N, C-alpha and C positions, 0 to 999 in steps of 0.2 A: 505494499500498499504507498504512496506517494506522498510528498509532503503535502505537494496539491491538492489532493483526493482529500486529506484530511481537512487541511483547510477553507475546502471549497464546504464540505463538508460539516462542518462547526459556522461556518458564516453563514450558510442557510438556518441552521437550528438555530442560531443568533438571530434570523431576522426573525424566525417567528417568534418570537417572547422578546421583539421590540417596545411591543406596548406597554408593556410587565415591568419593563428596565428601567423605562419612565416614568410612569405611579413608580415605584420605588424610588426614581433619582423624588422627585414632584413629593414625593412624602416626606421623605429626610431632609428636602430643601424645607415645606413651609413647619414642621415640630420644631425642627434644631434651632431653625431661624425662630421662631418662636418664642424659642424658652430662651436663645439667646439675645436678643432685643426686648426680653422681660428681666432679666436678670443686669442688663444693659440700661433698664426701666427708659425701652423709647416706646413713644405709643404711637398712634393712628396706621402703622404698619398695614392695615386691610387691607387697603385701595392695594398693598404692593404686594401680596399674596393673591388676592382676587387676579390681578395680572399674571403670575406667575401660575399660575391652575390654568387661570388660557390660553398661554400659551405653550403648555403641555398637553393638554387639549387641543390646538391645533395641531400640534405637531403630530399626535397620535393620530388623529383624524388621514393629516396627511400620507400621513405613511398604510396606512390603511389601501386609503382610496386607491393610492401609487399600485399597491402591490396586488390593489384587485382588478386593475385595470390593466398589470405586466402580461405580455407575452407568452403563448403553451408553450414553453420551449422544455420542457422537464415531464419525465413519461405523470410526475407523484404532482403535477398543478395544483393540480383542483383539490387536491387531500391540501396542500402545504399553501391556499390560498383559505382556504378554507378555517384550517385551525389561523394561523395569521391573523387574518379579520376579525376571529371568536375570538383572539387574546387582546386584539386589540379593542375592539368593542365592551370586553369584560375592564379591561385598562383606562377608558373614555370614561365611563357612568362611574368608579372606584375615583377617579380624578377628577371627578367633576361630583359629582356626592361631595368631596370636601367643599366645595363652597358654603352646604349649607351651616357645618363646622366655623366654618372664616363666616359667615351674618351675624348667629344666631349666638359665639362663645364668647365671652370678652377675651381679650386676647393674655393680658396678667390678675384674673380673681381673684 
């Protein structure tokens, strides 16, 4: 098994879970950022968290649409496309769900 075959397989596997990685990064940015903001007594950052959330959501939507429209050049393309779009949809719901927490929970209670 050549290294190019392994790297191609790894790239495809990571591409399937791209939305989940964006969700994880967003989760860390929001919650670690909110904790640091509370320690430093920075107030009024809800707009920043909302912008970060919308940017992460836009990135996941872009990835999902681009993978949905990709050419069918692989034998397992339909399966890979379904998994990718499904993971991106789950990640999008999870990312947007955090807007509720930003809107209703005080930052440093």
